[in-house]
C-alpha positions as CSV (number, residue, x, y, z in Angstrom):
1,X,-70.7,-121.5,-8.8
2,X,-68.2,-122.2,-6.1
3,X,-70.9,-123.9,-3.8
4,X,-72.4,-126.0,-7.2
5,X,-68.5,-127.1,-7.6
6,X,-68.3,-128.2,-4.0
7,X,-71.7,-130.1,-4.1
8,X,-70.1,-131.8,-7.5
9,X,-67.1,-132.9,-5.6
10,X,-68.9,-134.2,-2.7
11,X,-71.3,-136.0,-5.0
12,X,-68.6,-137.5,-7.2
13,X,-66.5,-138.6,-4.1
14,X,-69.8,-140.1,-2.3
15,X,-70.6,-142.1,-5.6
16,X,-67.0,-143.5,-5.7
17,X,-67.2,-144.3,-2.0
18,X,-70.4,-146.3,-2.4
19,X,-69.0,-149.7,-3.8
20,X,-69.2,-152.4,-1.4
21,X,-70.2,-150.1,1.4
22,X,-73.6,-150.0,3.3
23,X,-75.8,-147.1,3.0
24,X,-75.5,-144.7,6.0
25,X,-78.5,-142.9,7.0
26,X,-78.9,-139.8,9.5
27,X,-81.8,-139.2,11.9
28,X,-83.3,-135.9,12.4
29,X,-81.5,-135.2,15.5
30,X,-78.2,-136.3,14.1
31,X,-78.8,-134.0,11.1
32,X,-79.7,-131.1,13.3
33,X,-76.5,-131.7,15.2
34,X,-74.5,-131.5,12.1
35,X,-75.7,-127.7,11.9
36,X,-73.5,-126.8,14.8
37,X,-74.2,-124.2,17.5
38,X,-76.3,-122.2,15.0
39,X,-78.9,-124.7,15.6
40,X,-79.2,-123.6,19.2
41,X,-80.7,-120.4,18.8
42,X,-82.9,-121.5,15.9
43,X,-84.5,-124.3,18.4
44,X,-84.9,-122.0,20.9
45,X,-87.0,-119.7,18.8
46,X,-88.9,-122.5,17.6
47,X,-90.0,-123.2,21.1
48,X,-90.7,-119.7,21.7
49,X,-92.9,-119.5,18.7
50,X,-94.7,-122.6,19.5
51,X,-95.3,-121.4,23.2
52,X,-96.8,-118.2,21.9
53,X,-98.8,-119.6,19.2
54,X,-100.4,-122.0,21.5
55,X,-101.2,-119.7,24.6
56,X,-102.3,-116.8,22.5
57,X,-104.5,-119.1,20.3
58,X,-106.4,-120.6,23.3
59,X,-106.4,-117.4,25.0
60,X,-108.0,-115.4,22.1
61,X,-110.4,-118.2,21.5
62,X,-111.6,-118.2,25.0
63,X,-112.1,-114.3,25.2
64,X,-114.0,-114.3,21.8
65,X,-116.7,-116.4,23.1
66,X,-119.8,-114.6,24.4
67,X,-123.3,-114.7,25.3
68,X,-125.4,-114.1,22.1
69,X,-127.8,-112.5,24.5
70,X,-125.4,-110.4,26.4
71,X,-126.3,-107.1,24.6
72,X,-130.3,-108.0,24.7
73,X,-130.1,-108.4,28.5
74,X,-128.0,-105.4,28.9
75,X,-130.5,-103.4,27.0
76,X,-133.2,-104.8,29.0
77,X,-131.6,-103.7,32.3
78,X,-131.1,-100.1,31.1
79,X,-134.8,-99.6,29.9
80,X,-135.7,-100.9,33.2
81,X,-133.1,-98.5,34.8
82,X,-131.5,-101.4,36.7
83,X,-127.9,-100.2,36.2
84,X,-126.6,-102.1,39.2
85,X,-128.0,-105.4,37.7
86,X,-126.4,-104.4,34.5
87,X,-122.9,-103.9,36.1
88,X,-123.2,-107.3,37.9
89,X,-123.8,-108.9,34.6
90,X,-120.7,-107.6,33.0
91,X,-118.6,-108.5,36.1
92,X,-120.0,-112.2,35.9
93,X,-118.7,-112.5,32.2
94,X,-115.0,-112.5,31.5
95,X,-114.6,-110.9,27.9
96,X,-113.4,-107.8,26.4
97,X,-116.9,-106.7,25.3
98,X,-118.2,-107.2,29.1
99,X,-115.5,-104.9,30.4
100,X,-115.9,-102.2,28.0
101,X,-119.9,-102.2,28.4
102,X,-119.2,-102.1,32.2
103,X,-116.9,-98.9,31.8
104,X,-119.7,-97.3,29.7
105,X,-122.3,-98.1,32.2
106,X,-120.3,-96.6,35.1
107,X,-120.3,-93.4,32.9
108,X,-124.1,-93.3,32.4
109,X,-125.4,-89.8,33.3
110,X,-122.2,-88.1,32.1
111,X,-121.9,-86.6,28.4
112,X,-121.9,-88.9,25.6
113,X,-118.6,-88.3,24.6
114,X,-117.2,-88.9,27.9
115,X,-118.7,-92.2,28.0
116,X,-117.6,-93.2,24.3
117,X,-114.0,-92.2,25.4
118,X,-113.9,-94.4,28.5
119,X,-115.2,-97.1,26.4
120,X,-112.4,-96.8,23.8
121,X,-109.9,-96.5,26.3
122,X,-110.8,-99.8,27.8
123,X,-111.0,-101.3,24.2
124,X,-107.5,-100.3,23.7
125,X,-106.1,-102.1,26.9
126,X,-108.0,-104.9,25.8
127,X,-106.5,-105.0,22.3
128,X,-103.2,-104.5,23.9
129,X,-103.7,-107.7,26.2
130,X,-104.9,-109.7,23.1
131,X,-101.8,-108.7,21.1
132,X,-99.3,-109.7,23.9
133,X,-96.6,-111.8,22.5
134,X,-97.3,-111.0,18.8
135,X,-94.6,-108.8,18.1
136,X,-92.1,-111.5,19.7
137,X,-93.6,-113.9,17.2
138,X,-92.9,-111.5,14.4
139,X,-89.4,-111.3,15.5
140,X,-89.1,-114.9,15.5
141,X,-90.4,-115.1,11.7
142,X,-87.9,-112.5,10.6
143,X,-84.9,-113.6,12.9
144,X,-84.9,-117.4,12.3
145,X,-84.2,-117.2,8.6
146,X,-81.4,-114.6,9.0
147,X,-79.6,-116.8,11.8
148,X,-80.1,-119.5,9.2
149,X,-78.3,-117.5,6.7
150,X,-75.7,-116.6,9.1
151,X,-75.1,-120.4,9.6
152,X,-74.9,-120.9,5.7
153,X,-72.0,-118.2,5.6
154,X,-70.3,-119.7,8.5
155,X,-70.4,-123.2,6.8
156,X,-68.9,-122.1,3.5
157,X,-66.3,-120.0,5.5
158,X,-65.4,-123.4,7.1
159,X,-65.7,-125.2,3.7
160,X,-63.3,-122.8,1.9
161,X,-60.9,-122.8,4.8
162,X,-60.7,-126.6,4.8
163,X,-60.3,-126.6,1.1
164,X,-57.3,-124.1,1.2
165,X,-55.7,-126.2,3.9
166,X,-56.1,-129.6,1.8
167,X,-54.6,-128.2,-1.5
168,X,-55.3,-131.1,-4.1
169,X,-56.1,-133.7,-1.6
170,X,-60.2,-132.6,-1.5
171,X,-62.7,-135.4,-0.1
172,X,-66.1,-135.4,1.1
173,X,-65.3,-136.0,4.6
174,X,-63.2,-132.8,4.7
175,X,-65.7,-130.7,3.2
176,X,-68.9,-132.3,5.0
177,X,-68.7,-130.3,8.2
178,X,-68.7,-126.8,6.5
179,X,-71.3,-128.3,4.1
180,X,-73.7,-129.6,6.5
181,X,-73.7,-126.3,8.5
182,X,-74.2,-124.5,5.6
183,X,-77.3,-126.4,4.3
184,X,-78.9,-127.5,7.6
185,X,-78.9,-124.4,9.1
186,X,-80.7,-122.6,6.3
187,X,-83.4,-125.4,6.2
188,X,-84.0,-124.9,9.8
189,X,-84.2,-121.2,9.6
190,X,-86.7,-121.1,6.9
191,X,-88.6,-123.9,8.4
192,X,-88.8,-121.9,11.5
193,X,-89.5,-118.5,9.9
194,X,-92.3,-119.8,7.7
195,X,-94.1,-121.6,10.6
196,X,-93.9,-118.5,12.9
197,X,-95.1,-116.3,10.0
198,X,-98.1,-118.3,9.3
199,X,-98.7,-118.5,13.0
200,X,-98.5,-114.8,13.5
201,X,-101.1,-114.2,10.8
202,X,-103.7,-116.5,12.2
203,X,-103.4,-114.7,15.4
204,X,-103.5,-111.3,13.7
205,X,-106.7,-112.5,12.0
206,X,-108.2,-113.7,15.1
207,X,-107.4,-110.4,17.0
208,X,-108.8,-108.3,14.1
209,X,-112.1,-110.4,14.4
210,X,-112.6,-109.5,17.9
211,X,-111.6,-105.8,17.2
212,X,-114.3,-105.8,14.8
213,X,-116.9,-107.2,17.0
214,X,-115.9,-104.8,20.1
215,X,-116.3,-101.6,17.6
216,X,-119.9,-103.2,16.7
217,X,-120.8,-103.8,20.6
218,X,-119.5,-100.2,21.2
219,X,-121.6,-98.6,18.6
220,X,-124.7,-100.7,19.7
221,X,-124.2,-99.4,23.4
222,X,-123.9,-95.8,22.3
223,X,-127.1,-96.1,20.2
224,X,-128.8,-97.5,23.4
225,X,-127.7,-94.6,25.1
226,X,-129.0,-92.2,22.1
227,X,-132.5,-93.7,22.1
228,X,-135.0,-91.1,23.2
229,X,-136.7,-91.7,26.4
230,X,-140.4,-92.8,26.3
């Protein structure tokens, strides 16, 4: 209720001062500066979120591409007992799948459980590489709105402090600093948090797609080793 009363006072003062005055406009940069120093960590978090999303997006996109004939060629090499050729093929391709299959080929001749365990270990390392930066992006999604709310509280404290000092001489100029800080930081924090949240979920969905692909290729490779020798 106090916030509503403050906004009503501000609106009344603004309307009363509009007679004979030119309308004043604020650019986005000027509006950002009205948020005070709280905008600095919010802007930094936005830059971090943009960097992580762009870097991870193109990295995941690059690693998710694979030759559709890769596994067929691996099968042919193994059936023909050309193990070295199969390893060379894996080394020539930069993808999580090729590195997992290469580790499995290196273990051919050992028990199948050992081969499967070796492939799974490489798979975990590859997934860890793909998820690099995602926890930071999730932190940005949660921290940015909280910092924005901190700015809101600080702005209201400033507004109430100015009110207490002004007594009955309350005007829009006196309250503008606190209200600007409160509103601008809230909006900025929510915008950064929402964008980071969507960016995080987009990347998580892409990583999960690659994980499913790796599991499918692992099963395919293990089935290949389980085939009876003709």
